[in-house]
N, CA, C and O atoms as a printed pandas DataFrame, in Angstrom:
     atom_number atom_name residue_name chain_id  residue_number  x_coord  y_coord  z_coord
0              1         N          GLN        A               1   12.757   -9.855   12.921
1              2        CA          GLN        A               1   12.575   -8.485   12.494
2              3         C          GLN        A               1   11.644   -8.422   11.300
3              4         O          GLN        A               1   11.994   -8.940   10.240
4              5         N          VAL        A               2   10.503   -7.826   11.416
5              6        CA          VAL        A               2    9.542   -7.729   10.289
6              7         C          VAL        A               2    9.830   -6.485    9.478
7              8         O          VAL        A               2   10.069   -5.414   10.036
8              9         N          GLN        A               3    9.808   -6.621    8.178
9             10        CA          GLN        A               3    9.937   -5.519    7.282
10            11         C          GLN        A               3    8.884   -5.588    6.239
11            12         O          GLN        A               3    8.493   -6.674    5.812
12            13         N          LEU        A               4    8.382   -4.368    5.787
13            14        CA          LEU        A               4    7.542   -4.263    4.657
14            15         C          LEU        A               4    8.335   -3.662    3.535
15            16         O          LEU        A               4    8.966   -2.614    3.674
16            17         N          VAL        A               5    8.286   -4.383    2.366
17            18        CA          VAL        A               5    9.102   -3.926    1.251
18            19         C          VAL        A               5    8.147   -3.664    0.077
19            20         O          VAL        A               5    7.416   -4.544   -0.378
20            21         N          GLU        A               6    8.193   -2.385   -0.397
21            22        CA          GLU        A               6    7.327   -2.080   -1.525
22            23         C          GLU        A               6    8.108   -2.122   -2.850
23            24         O          GLU        A               6    9.326   -1.948   -2.889
24            25         N          SER        A               7    7.346   -2.362   -3.937
25            26        CA          SER        A               7    7.972   -2.369   -5.230
26            27         C          SER        A               7    6.886   -1.967   -6.233
27            28         O          SER        A               7    5.699   -1.934   -5.909
28            29         N          GLY        A               8    7.329   -1.660   -7.472
29            30        CA          GLY        A               8    6.336   -1.306   -8.482
30            31         C          GLY        A               8    6.198    0.116   -8.880
31            32         O          GLY        A               8    5.526    0.428   -9.863
32            33         N          GLY        A               9    6.860    1.050   -8.090
33            34        CA          GLY        A               9    6.770    2.418   -8.459
34            35         C          GLY        A               9    7.545    2.772   -9.664
35            36         O          GLY        A               9    8.309    1.961  -10.187
36            37         N          GLY        A              10    7.362    3.978  -10.118
37            38        CA          GLY        A              10    8.127    4.384  -11.379
38            39         C          GLY        A              10    7.451    5.606  -11.942
39            40         O          GLY        A              10    6.690    6.323  -11.293
40            41         N          LEU        A              11    7.803    5.792  -13.255
41            42        CA          LEU        A              11    7.297    6.884  -14.034
42            43         C          LEU        A              11    6.294    6.376  -15.062
43            44         O          LEU        A              11    6.551    5.387  -15.748
44            45         N          VAL        A              12    5.186    7.031  -15.167
45            46        CA          VAL        A              12    4.143    6.616  -16.089
46            47         C          VAL        A              12    3.517    7.826  -16.662
47            48         O          VAL        A              12    3.511    8.870  -16.008
48            49         N          GLN        A              13    2.978    7.754  -17.867
49            50        CA          GLN        A              13    2.252    8.878  -18.502
50            51         C          GLN        A              13    0.804    8.905  -17.966
51            52         O          GLN        A              13    0.229    7.890  -17.570
52            53         N          ALA        A              14    0.277   10.090  -17.981
53            54        CA          ALA        A              14   -1.125   10.215  -17.596
54            55         C          ALA        A              14   -2.026    9.279  -18.424
55            56         O          ALA        A              14   -1.908    9.182  -19.646
56            57         N          GLY        A              15   -2.903    8.620  -17.725
57            58        CA          GLY        A              15   -3.735    7.608  -18.394
58            59         C          GLY        A              15   -3.189    6.215  -18.304
59            60         O          GLY        A              15   -3.880    5.255  -18.644
60            61         N          GLY        A              16   -1.986    6.083  -17.863
61            62        CA          GLY        A              16   -1.335    4.767  -17.763
62            63         C          GLY        A              16   -1.680    4.099  -16.436
63            64         O          GLY        A              16   -2.491    4.575  -15.642
64            65         N          SER        A              17   -0.990    2.933  -16.247
65            66        CA          SER        A              17   -1.240    2.055  -15.072
66            67         C          SER        A              17    0.074    1.669  -14.452
67            68         O          SER        A              17    1.101    1.541  -15.119
68            69         N          LEU        A              18    0.003    1.485  -13.129
69            70        CA          LEU        A              18    1.096    0.814  -12.402
70            71         C          LEU        A              18    0.483   -0.118  -11.363
71            72         O          LEU        A              18   -0.672    0.043  -10.969
72            73         N          ARG        A              19    1.242   -1.052  -10.945
73            74        CA          ARG        A              19    0.812   -1.933   -9.896
74            75         C          ARG        A              19    1.859   -1.949   -8.766
75            76         O          ARG        A              19    3.002   -2.340   -9.000
76            77         N          LEU        A              20    1.505   -1.554   -7.613
77            78        CA          LEU        A              20    2.382   -1.579   -6.499
78            79         C          LEU        A              20    2.179   -2.882   -5.657
79            80         O          LEU        A              20    1.067   -3.395   -5.528
80            81         N          SER        A              21    3.262   -3.363   -5.118
81            82        CA          SER        A              21    3.240   -4.572   -4.250
82            83         C          SER        A              21    3.935   -4.255   -2.971
83            84         O          SER        A              21    4.893   -3.481   -2.956
84            85         N          CYS        A              22    3.487   -4.821   -1.921
85            86        CA          CYS        A              22    4.127   -4.654   -0.623
86            87         C          CYS        A              22    4.174   -5.973    0.082
87            88         O          CYS        A              22    3.132   -6.480    0.494
88            89         N          GLY        A              23    5.344   -6.554    0.239
89            90        CA          GLY        A              23    5.457   -7.881    0.933
90            91         C          GLY        A              23    6.030   -7.777    2.260
91            92         O          GLY        A              23    6.909   -6.942    2.478
92            93         N          ALA        A              24    5.597   -8.572    3.184
93            94        CA          ALA        A              24    6.155   -8.651    4.543
94            95         C          ALA        A              24    7.145   -9.763    4.643
95            96         O          ALA        A              24    6.863  -10.929    4.369
96            97         N          SER        A              25    8.355   -9.344    5.060
97            98        CA          SER        A              25    9.415  -10.354    5.307
98            99         C          SER        A              25    9.580  -10.550    6.799
99           100         O          SER        A              25    9.209   -9.674    7.580
100          101         N          GLY        A              26   10.141  -11.710    7.221
101          102        CA          GLY        A              26   10.256  -11.969    8.563
102          103         C          GLY        A              26    9.173  -12.868    9.088
103          104         O          GLY        A              26    8.429  -13.450    8.298
104          105         N          SER        A              27    9.056  -13.004   10.371
105          106        CA          SER        A              27    8.116  -13.915   10.963
106          107         C          SER        A              27    6.761  -13.177   11.131
107          108         O          SER        A              27    6.533  -12.474   12.115
108          109         N          VAL        A              28    5.871  -13.370   10.120
109          110        CA          VAL        A              28    4.575  -12.800   10.206
110          111         C          VAL        A              28    3.568  -13.859   10.018
111          112         O          VAL        A              28    3.641  -14.596    9.035
112          113         N          PHE        A              29    2.639  -13.985   10.888
113          114        CA          PHE        A              29    1.600  -14.986   10.843
114          115         C          PHE        A              29    0.322  -14.457   10.268
115          116         O          PHE        A              29   -0.361  -15.167    9.531
116          117         N          ARG        A              30   -0.021  -13.241   10.578
117          118        CA          ARG        A              30   -1.289  -12.670   10.206
118          119         C          ARG        A              30   -1.225  -11.128   10.314
119          120         O          ARG        A              30   -0.610  -10.547   11.208
120          121         N          GLY        A              31   -1.894  -10.535    9.355
121          122        CA          GLY        A              31   -1.985   -9.059    9.398
122          123         C          GLY        A              31   -3.437   -8.625    9.374
123          124         O          GLY        A              31   -4.242   -9.266    8.698
124          125         N          LEU        A              32   -3.780   -7.655   10.020
125          126        CA          LEU        A              32   -5.159   -7.156   10.067
126          127         C          LEU        A              32   -5.314   -6.149    8.906
127          128         O          LEU        A              32   -4.896   -6.436    7.784
128          129         N          THR        A              33   -5.887   -5.019    9.161
129          130        CA          THR        A              33   -6.100   -4.055    8.041
130          131         C          THR        A              33   -4.742   -3.611    7.487
131          132         O          THR        A              33   -3.798   -3.285    8.207
132          133         N          MET        A              34   -4.722   -3.624    6.131
133          134        CA          MET        A              34   -3.514   -3.214    5.382
134          135         C          MET        A              34   -3.978   -2.071    4.499
135          136         O          MET        A              34   -5.120   -2.011    4.045
136          137         N          GLY        A              35   -3.020   -1.153    4.274
137          138        CA          GLY        A              35   -3.413   -0.004    3.485
138          139         C          GLY        A              35   -2.240    0.610    2.741
139          140         O          GLY        A              35   -1.075    0.337    3.029
140          141         N          TRP        A              36   -2.592    1.456    1.763
141          142        CA          TRP        A              36   -1.667    2.222    1.058
142          143         C          TRP        A              36   -1.921    3.750    1.399
143          144         O          TRP        A              36   -3.066    4.202    1.436
144          145         N          TYR        A              37   -0.874    4.469    1.629
145          146        CA          TYR        A              37   -0.912    5.896    1.878
146          147         C          TYR        A              37    0.025    6.578    0.866
147          148         O          TYR        A              37    0.916    5.954    0.290
148          149         N          ARG        A              38   -0.209    7.855    0.680
149          150        CA          ARG        A              38    0.707    8.564   -0.192
150          151         C          ARG        A              38    0.991    9.960    0.365
151          152         O          ARG        A              38    0.186   10.530    1.101
152          153         N          GLN        A              39    2.139   10.484    0.002
153          154        CA          GLN        A              39    2.510   11.880    0.421
154          155         C          GLN        A              39    3.146   12.536   -0.814
155          156         O          GLN        A              39    4.231   12.174   -1.268
156          157         N          GLY        A              40    2.399   13.527   -1.325
157          158        CA          GLY        A              40    2.849   14.309   -2.435
158          159         C          GLY        A              40    3.698   15.458   -1.956
159          160         O          GLY        A              40    3.761   15.696   -0.750
160          161         N          PRO        A              41    4.355   16.180   -2.836
161          162        CA          PRO        A              41    5.195   17.326   -2.487
162          163         C          PRO        A              41    4.399   18.367   -1.714
163          164         O          PRO        A              41    3.366   18.829   -2.198
164          165         N          GLY        A              42    4.848   18.741   -0.543
165          166        CA          GLY        A              42    4.212   19.773    0.202
166          167         C          GLY        A              42    2.890   19.346    0.831
167          168         O          GLY        A              42    2.199   20.193    1.397
168          169         N          ASN        A              43    2.499   18.043    0.757
169          170        CA          ASN        A              43    1.256   17.565    1.264
170          171         C          ASN        A              43    1.475   16.690    2.508
171          172         O          ASN        A              43    2.573   16.202    2.775
172          173         N          GLN        A              44    0.399   16.523    3.237
173          174        CA          GLN        A              44    0.470   15.529    4.306
174          175         C          GLN        A              44    0.195   14.172    3.791
175          176         O          GLN        A              44   -0.418   13.992    2.739
176          177         N          ARG        A              45    0.665   13.181    4.561
177          178        CA          ARG        A              45    0.398   11.800    4.156
178          179         C          ARG        A              45   -1.092   11.565    4.242
179          180         O          ARG        A              45   -1.738   11.974    5.208
180          181         N          GLU        A              46   -1.663   10.879    3.190
181          182        CA          GLU        A              46   -3.104   10.605    3.195
182          183         C          GLU        A              46   -3.381    9.169    2.861
183          184         O          GLU        A              46   -2.581    8.545    2.164
184          185         N          LEU        A              47   -4.486    8.611    3.329
185          186        CA          LEU        A              47   -4.880    7.268    2.992
186          187         C          LEU        A              47   -5.368    7.236    1.562
187          188         O          LEU        A              47   -6.167    8.064    1.126
188          189         N          VAL        A              48   -4.865    6.266    0.863
189          190        CA          VAL        A              48   -5.336    6.022   -0.531
190          191         C          VAL        A              48   -6.362    4.874   -0.544
191          192         O          VAL        A              48   -7.430    5.007   -1.141
192          193         N          ALA        A              49   -6.053    3.794    0.087
193          194        CA          ALA        A              49   -6.944    2.611    0.134
194          195         C          ALA        A              49   -6.532    1.710    1.303
195          196         O          ALA        A              49   -5.384    1.674    1.747
196          197         N          SER        A              50   -7.548    0.992    1.764
197          198        CA          SER        A              50   -7.283    0.040    2.849
198          199         C          SER        A              50   -8.133   -1.157    2.582
199          200         O          SER        A              50   -9.142   -1.082    1.880
200          201         N          ILE        A              51   -7.702   -2.317    3.172
201          202        CA          ILE        A              51   -8.478   -3.577    3.080
202          203         C          ILE        A              51   -8.341   -4.276    4.365
203          204         O          ILE        A              51   -7.232   -4.358    4.892
204          205         N          THR        A              52   -9.433   -4.809    4.933
205          206        CA          THR        A              52   -9.459   -5.486    6.162
206          207         C          THR        A              52   -9.082   -6.956    5.870
207          208         O          THR        A              52   -8.984   -7.411    4.731
208          209         N          SER        A              53   -8.883   -7.645    6.990
209          210        CA          SER        A              53   -8.618   -9.101    6.897
210          211         C          SER        A              53   -9.758   -9.836    6.277
211          212         O          SER        A              53   -9.556  -10.903    5.697
212          213         N          GLY        A              54  -10.948   -9.311    6.375
213          214        CA          GLY        A              54  -12.153   -9.900    5.769
214          215         C          GLY        A              54  -12.401   -9.538    4.341
215          216         O          GLY        A              54  -13.324  -10.049    3.706
216          217         N          GLY        A              55  -11.563   -8.638    3.823
217          218        CA          GLY        A              55  -11.637   -8.222    2.425
218          219         C          GLY        A              55  -12.453   -7.010    2.136
219          220         O          GLY        A              55  -12.661   -6.681    0.968
220          221         N          SER        A              56  -12.940   -6.308    3.169
221          222        CA          SER        A              56  -13.674   -5.022    2.979
222          223         C          SER        A              56  -12.668   -3.979    2.630
223          224         O          SER        A              56  -11.588   -3.911    3.216
224          225         N          THR        A              57  -13.042   -3.117    1.618
225          226        CA          THR        A              57  -12.130   -2.116    1.141
226          227         C          THR        A              57  -12.658   -0.723    1.355
227          228         O          THR        A              57  -13.863   -0.503    1.475
228          229         N          ASN        A              58  -11.752    0.196    1.399
229          230        CA          ASN        A              58  -12.099    1.605    1.510
230          231         C          ASN        A              58  -11.162    2.373    0.689
231          232         O          ASN        A              58   -9.973    2.056    0.657
232          233         N          TYR        A              59  -11.648    3.417   -0.010
233          234        CA          TYR        A              59  -10.872    4.183   -0.937
234          235         C          TYR        A              59  -11.062    5.710   -0.687
235          236         O          TYR        A              59  -12.126    6.151   -0.251
236          237         N          ALA        A              60  -10.036    6.467   -0.968
237          238        CA          ALA        A              60  -10.148    7.910   -0.979
238          239         C          ALA        A              60  -11.007    8.290   -2.147
239          240         O          ALA        A              60  -10.957    7.615   -3.176
240          241         N          ASP        A              61  -11.808    9.352   -2.045
241          242        CA          ASP        A              61  -12.708    9.738   -3.161
242          243         C          ASP        A              61  -11.907   10.002   -4.425
243          244         O          ASP        A              61  -12.384    9.752   -5.532
244          245         N          SER        A              62  -10.703   10.500   -4.263
245          246        CA          SER        A              62   -9.929   10.859   -5.459
246          247         C          SER        A              62   -9.439    9.687   -6.287
247          248         O          SER        A              62   -8.996    9.874   -7.420
248          249         N          VAL        A              63   -9.512    8.481   -5.739
249          250        CA          VAL        A              63   -9.058    7.289   -6.480
250          251         C          VAL        A              63  -10.124    6.287   -6.750
251          252         O          VAL        A              63   -9.863    5.288   -7.420
252          253         N          LYS        A              64  -11.329    6.505   -6.259
253          254        CA          LYS        A              64  -12.429    5.557   -6.458
254          255         C          LYS        A              64  -12.682    5.346   -7.931
255          256         O          LYS        A              64  -12.748    6.302   -8.703
256          257         N          GLY        A              65  -12.827    4.060   -8.330
257          258        CA          GLY        A              65  -13.037    3.754   -9.706
258          259         C          GLY        A              65  -11.803    3.631  -10.534
259          260         O          GLY        A              65  -11.861    3.123  -11.654
260          261         N          ARG        A              66  -10.675    4.082  -10.022
261          262        CA          ARG        A              66   -9.401    3.963  -10.741
262          263         C          ARG        A              66   -8.397    3.024  -10.074
263          264         O          ARG        A              66   -7.611    2.353  -10.742
264          265         N          PHE        A              67   -8.440    2.994   -8.780
265          266        CA          PHE        A              67   -7.437    2.184   -8.041
266          267         C          PHE        A              67   -8.139    0.992   -7.390
267          268         O          PHE        A              67   -9.298    1.100   -6.988
268          269         N          THR        A              68   -7.455   -0.130   -7.285
269          270        CA          THR        A              68   -8.003   -1.333   -6.631
270          271         C          THR        A              68   -6.940   -1.848   -5.689
271          272         O          THR        A              68   -5.786   -2.056   -6.062
272          273         N          ILE        A              69   -7.365   -2.047   -4.462
273          274        CA          ILE        A              69   -6.480   -2.676   -3.449
274          275         C          ILE        A              69   -6.865   -4.181   -3.293
275          276         O          ILE        A              69   -8.045   -4.528   -3.326
276          277         N          SER        A              70   -5.888   -5.026   -3.129
277          278        CA          SER        A              70   -6.114   -6.437   -2.875
278          279         C          SER        A              70   -4.974   -7.017   -2.039
279          280         O          SER        A              70   -3.915   -6.410   -1.884
280          281         N          ARG        A              71   -5.231   -8.214   -1.506
281          282        CA          ARG        A              71   -4.236   -8.856   -0.602
282          283         C          ARG        A              71   -4.181  -10.333   -0.900
283          284         O          ARG        A              71   -5.146  -10.960   -1.338
284          285         N          ASP        A              72   -3.021  -10.843   -0.642
285          286        CA          ASP        A              72   -2.815  -12.296   -0.711
286          287         C          ASP        A              72   -2.177  -12.687    0.597
287          288         O          ASP        A              72   -0.974  -12.493    0.776
288          289         N          ASP        A              73   -2.919  -13.210    1.483
289          290        CA          ASP        A              73   -2.427  -13.505    2.828
290          291         C          ASP        A              73   -1.415  -14.627    2.803
291          292         O          ASP        A              73   -0.469  -14.617    3.591
292          293         N          ALA        A              74   -1.588  -15.607    1.906
293          294        CA          ALA        A              74   -0.618  -16.672    1.849
294          295         C          ALA        A              74    0.773  -16.103    1.419
295          296         O          ALA        A              74    1.805  -16.608    1.861
296          297         N          GLN        A              75    0.789  -15.107    0.605
297          298        CA          GLN        A              75    2.058  -14.499    0.169
298          299         C          GLN        A              75    2.433  -13.285    1.067
299          300         O          GLN        A              75    3.475  -12.656    0.878
300          301         N          LYS        A              76    1.568  -12.988    2.025
301          302        CA          LYS        A              76    1.832  -11.828    2.939
302          303         C          LYS        A              76    2.101  -10.547    2.161
303          304         O          LYS        A              76    3.022   -9.782    2.447
304          305         N          THR        A              77    1.247  -10.359    1.166
305          306        CA          THR        A              77    1.430   -9.225    0.245
306          307         C          THR        A              77    0.153   -8.471    0.036
307          308         O          THR        A              77   -0.926   -9.061   -0.011
308          309         N          VAL        A              78    0.266   -7.144   -0.092
309          310        CA          VAL        A              78   -0.886   -6.293   -0.446
310          311         C          VAL        A              78   -0.504   -5.601   -1.752
311          312         O          VAL        A              78    0.660   -5.262   -1.965
312          313         N          TYR        A              79   -1.471   -5.398   -2.606
313          314        CA          TYR        A              79   -1.264   -4.814   -3.905
314          315         C          TYR        A              79   -2.129   -3.543   -4.078
315          316         O          TYR        A              79   -3.166   -3.387   -3.434
316          317         N          LEU        A              80   -1.678   -2.667   -4.946
317          318        CA          LEU        A              80   -2.491   -1.543   -5.375
318          319         C          LEU        A              80   -2.400   -1.398   -6.833
319          320         O          LEU        A              80   -1.359   -0.978   -7.339
320          321         N          GLN        A              81   -3.425   -1.719   -7.543
321          322        CA          GLN        A              81   -3.519   -1.559   -8.996
322          323         C          GLN        A              81   -4.016   -0.139   -9.266
323          324         O          GLN        A              81   -5.095    0.251   -8.820
324          325         N          MET        A              82   -3.233    0.602   -9.983
325          326        CA          MET        A              82   -3.583    2.014  -10.286
326          327         C          MET        A              82   -3.774    2.198  -11.782
327          328         O          MET        A              82   -2.814    2.049  -12.538
328          329         N          ASN        A              83   -4.979    2.517  -12.234
329          330        CA          ASN        A              83   -5.279    2.731  -13.613
330          331         C          ASN        A              83   -5.765    4.186  -13.800
331          332         O          ASN        A              83   -6.122    4.894  -12.859
332          333         N          SER        A              84   -5.748    4.564  -15.067
333          334        CA          SER        A              84   -6.214    5.930  -15.472
334          335         C          SER        A              84   -5.524    6.967  -14.582
335          336         O          SER        A              84   -6.166    7.861  -14.031
336          337         N          MET        A              85   -4.211    6.827  -14.457
337          338        CA          MET        A              85   -3.481    7.698  -13.550
338          339         C          MET        A              85   -3.416    9.158  -14.013
339          340         O          MET        A              85   -3.433    9.475  -15.202
340          341         N          LYS        A              86   -3.342   10.008  -13.014
341          342        CA          LYS        A              86   -3.308   11.435  -13.236
342          343         C          LYS        A              86   -2.063   12.046  -12.654
343          344         O          LYS        A              86   -1.480   11.452  -11.747
344          345         N          PRO        A              87   -1.616   13.195  -13.116
345          346        CA          PRO        A              87   -0.444   13.844  -12.596
346          347         C          PRO        A              87   -0.569   14.095  -11.071
347          348         O          PRO        A              87    0.433   14.107  -10.357
348          349         N          GLU        A              88   -1.815   14.294  -10.589
349          350        CA          GLU        A              88   -1.987   14.560   -9.144
350          351         C          GLU        A              88   -1.827   13.288   -8.310
351          352         O          GLU        A              88   -1.876   13.339   -7.081
352          353         N          ASP        A              89   -1.630   12.118   -8.995
353          354        CA          ASP        A              89   -1.354   10.883   -8.229
354          355         C          ASP        A              89    0.175   10.812   -7.922
355          356         O          ASP        A              89    0.640    9.901   -7.236
356          357         N          THR        A              90    0.898   11.756   -8.426
357          358        CA          THR        A              90    2.345   11.740   -8.109
358          359         C          THR        A              90    2.605   11.929   -6.655
359          360         O          THR        A              90    2.157   12.908   -6.059
360          361         N          ALA        A              91    3.357   10.963   -6.043
361          362        CA          ALA        A              91    3.623   10.963   -4.650
362          363         C          ALA        A              91    4.559    9.812   -4.276
363          364         O          ALA        A              91    4.843    8.951   -5.108
364          365         N          VAL        A              92    5.020    9.794   -3.078
365          366        CA          VAL        A              92    5.652    8.649   -2.475
366          367         C          VAL        A              92    4.575    7.781   -1.866
367          368         O          VAL        A              92    3.821    8.257   -1.017
368          369         N          TYR        A              93    4.477    6.558   -2.256
369          370        CA          TYR        A              93    3.414    5.615   -1.749
370          371         C          TYR        A              93    3.990    4.731   -0.666
371          372         O          TYR        A              93    5.063    4.153   -0.840
372          373         N          TYR        A              94    3.279    4.616    0.467
373          374        CA          TYR        A              94    3.701    3.805    1.561
374          375         C          TYR        A              94    2.681    2.780    1.865
375          376         O          TYR        A              94    1.485    3.068    1.875
376          377         N          CYS        A              95    3.153    1.504    2.131
377          378        CA          CYS        A              95    2.177    0.563    2.635
378          379         C          CYS        A              95    2.197    0.506    4.175
379          380         O          CYS        A              95    3.197    0.855    4.803
380          381         N          ASN        A              96    1.152    0.090    4.731
381          382        CA          ASN        A              96    0.971    0.074    6.174
382          383         C          ASN        A              96    0.192   -1.208    6.577
383          384         O          ASN        A              96   -0.736   -1.639    5.892
384          385         N          VAL        A              97    0.599   -1.767    7.668
385          386        CA          VAL        A              97   -0.122   -2.807    8.298
386          387         C          VAL        A              97   -0.548   -2.334    9.693
387          388         O          VAL        A              97    0.298   -2.070   10.547
388          389         N          GLU        A              98   -1.830   -2.230    9.914
389          390        CA          GLU        A              98   -2.337   -1.653   11.172
390          391         C          GLU        A              98   -1.886   -2.483   12.388
391          392         O          GLU        A              98   -1.525   -1.928   13.426
392          393         N          LYS        A              99   -1.910   -3.783   12.249
393          394        CA          LYS        A              99   -1.551   -4.681   13.379
394          395         C          LYS        A              99   -1.158   -6.067   12.751
395          396         O          LYS        A              99   -1.847   -6.561   11.858
396          397         N          LEU        A             100   -0.074   -6.656   13.223
397          398        CA          LEU        A             100    0.276   -7.969   12.707
398          399         C          LEU        A             100    0.720   -8.863   13.841
399          400         O          LEU        A             100    1.172   -8.417   14.895
400          401         N          LEU        A             101    0.570  -10.128   13.576
401          402        CA          LEU        A             101    0.937  -11.150   14.505
402          403         C          LEU        A             101    2.318  -11.705   14.184
403          404         O          LEU        A             101    2.542  -12.224   13.091
404          405         N          THR        A             102    3.218  -11.599   15.107
405          406        CA          THR        A             102    4.631  -12.013   14.811
406          407         C          THR        A             102    5.117  -12.778   15.987
407          408         O          THR        A             102    4.395  -12.984   16.963
408          409         N          GLY        A             103    6.394  -13.215   15.890
409          410        CA          GLY        A             103    6.999  -14.004   16.983
410          411         C          GLY        A             103    7.970  -14.988   16.477
411          412         O          GLY        A             103    8.143  -15.092   15.262
412          413         N          PRO        A             104    8.631  -15.735   17.335
413          414        CA          PRO        A             104    8.327  -15.823   18.821
414          415         C          PRO        A             104    9.049  -14.738   19.595
415          416         O          PRO        A             104   10.073  -14.233   19.133
416          417         N          PRO        A             105    8.543  -14.368   20.759
417          418        CA          PRO        A             105    7.350  -14.843   21.381
418          419         C          PRO        A             105    6.153  -14.288   20.578
419          420         O          PRO        A             105    6.215  -13.156   20.096
420          421         N          ILE        A             106    5.036  -15.093   20.424
421          422        CA          ILE        A             106    3.886  -14.670   19.683
422          423         C          ILE        A             106    3.269  -13.429   20.312
423          424         O          ILE        A             106    3.017  -13.376   21.516
424          425         N          ARG        A             107    3.030  -12.429   19.457
425          426        CA          ARG        A             107    2.522  -11.100   19.992
426          427         C          ARG        A             107    2.000  -10.344   18.798
427          428         O          ARG        A             107    2.394  -10.554   17.651
428          429         N          TRP        A             108    1.083   -9.444   19.134
429          430        CA          TRP        A             108    0.599   -8.447   18.159
430          431         C          TRP        A             108    1.499   -7.255   18.241
431          432         O          TRP        A             108    1.921   -6.837   19.319
432          433         N          GLU        A             109    1.788   -6.709   17.076
433          434        CA          GLU        A             109    2.515   -5.456   16.994
434          435         C          GLU        A             109    1.790   -4.498   16.118
435          436         O          GLU        A             109    1.165   -4.921   15.146
436          437         N          ASN        A             110    1.840   -3.147   16.426
437          438        CA          ASN        A             110    0.986   -2.219   15.788
438          439         C          ASN        A             110    1.852   -1.374   14.746
439          440         O          ASN        A             110    3.047   -1.130   14.917
440          441         N          ASP        A             111    1.140   -0.980   13.701
441          442        CA          ASP        A             111    1.493    0.123   12.850
442          443         C          ASP        A             111    2.918   -0.024   12.160
443          444         O          ASP        A             111    3.839    0.734   12.464
444          445         N          TYR        A             112    3.051   -0.990   11.258
445          446        CA          TYR        A             112    4.189   -1.164   10.483
446          447         C          TYR        A             112    4.093   -0.365    9.163
447          448         O          TYR        A             112    3.028   -0.292    8.551
448          449         N          TRP        A             113    5.209    0.222    8.746
449          450        CA          TRP        A             113    5.334    0.994    7.571
450          451         C          TRP        A             113    6.405    0.514    6.602
451          452         O          TRP        A             113    7.480    0.114    7.048
452          453         N          GLY        A             114    6.163    0.537    5.318
453          454        CA          GLY        A             114    7.236    0.296    4.380
454          455         C          GLY        A             114    8.054    1.576    4.191
455          456         O          GLY        A             114    7.749    2.633    4.745
456          457         N          GLN        A             115    9.113    1.428    3.380
457          458        CA          GLN        A             115   10.002    2.559    3.170
458          459         C          GLN        A             115    9.543    3.570    2.116
459          460         O          GLN        A             115   10.122    4.648    1.979
460          461         N          GLY        A             116    8.542    3.219    1.409
461          462        CA          GLY        A             116    7.969    4.126    0.378
462          463         C          GLY        A             116    8.553    3.845   -0.982
463          464         O          GLY        A             116    9.711    3.456   -1.135
464          465         N          THR        A             117    7.672    4.066   -1.995
465          466        CA          THR        A             117    8.114    3.931   -3.406
466          467         C          THR        A             117    7.583    5.137   -4.145
467          468         O          THR        A             117    6.435    5.541   -3.957
468          469         N          GLN        A             118    8.412    5.701   -4.976
469          470        CA          GLN        A             118    8.048    6.925   -5.741
470          471         C          GLN        A             118    7.216    6.579   -6.957
471          472         O          GLN        A             118    7.573    5.711   -7.754
472          473         N          VAL        A             119    6.109    7.270   -7.080
473          474        CA          VAL        A             119    5.275    7.183   -8.319
474          475         C          VAL        A             119    5.212    8.608   -8.872
475          476         O          VAL        A             119    4.876    9.568   -8.180
476          477         N          THR        A             120    5.559    8.686  -10.171
477          478        CA          THR        A             120    5.518    9.913  -10.864
478          479         C          THR        A             120    4.649    9.809  -12.153
479          480         O          THR        A             120    4.895    8.961  -13.011
480          481         N          VAL        A             121    3.650   10.676  -12.258
481          482        CA          VAL        A             121    2.769   10.612  -13.459
482          483         C          VAL        A             121    3.013   11.875  -14.266
483          484         O          VAL        A             121    2.796   12.977  -13.762
484          485         N          SER        A             122    3.447   11.742  -15.468
485          486        CA          SER        A             122    3.718   12.863  -16.339
486          487         C          SER        A             122    2.516   13.210  -17.141
487          488         O          SER        A             122    1.731   12.326  -17.484
488          489         N          SER        A             123    2.336   14.452  -17.456
489          490        CA          SER        A             123    1.151   14.972  -18.201
490          491         C          SER        A             123    1.490   14.911  -19.717
491          492         O          SER        A             123    0.666   15.288  -20.550
């Protein structure tokens, strides 16, 4: 049974920083595109940042220049470094793996999500 477990959320003042981590537990051999999404109060879930298995990154316009996504495949972990945070970054943050290789039996499985971690930025 594969699980994604997020950590690192919390309360921070505007201008501060947080680092989110998302580790995959269970039998995981490889993950393809990994990403962070967020859902603020009354809002739909939105993509914050993603990173491919080759290291290419994509960011929402609202976080470009402030957030950095990275991955450590040996540790089966994806990170989100958040700097210069703003109150509008307040949300529940979810990690996602688009497709991962697990087993036995060896197989690709799609669209895994973590349970979410709360990030609150005070003004």
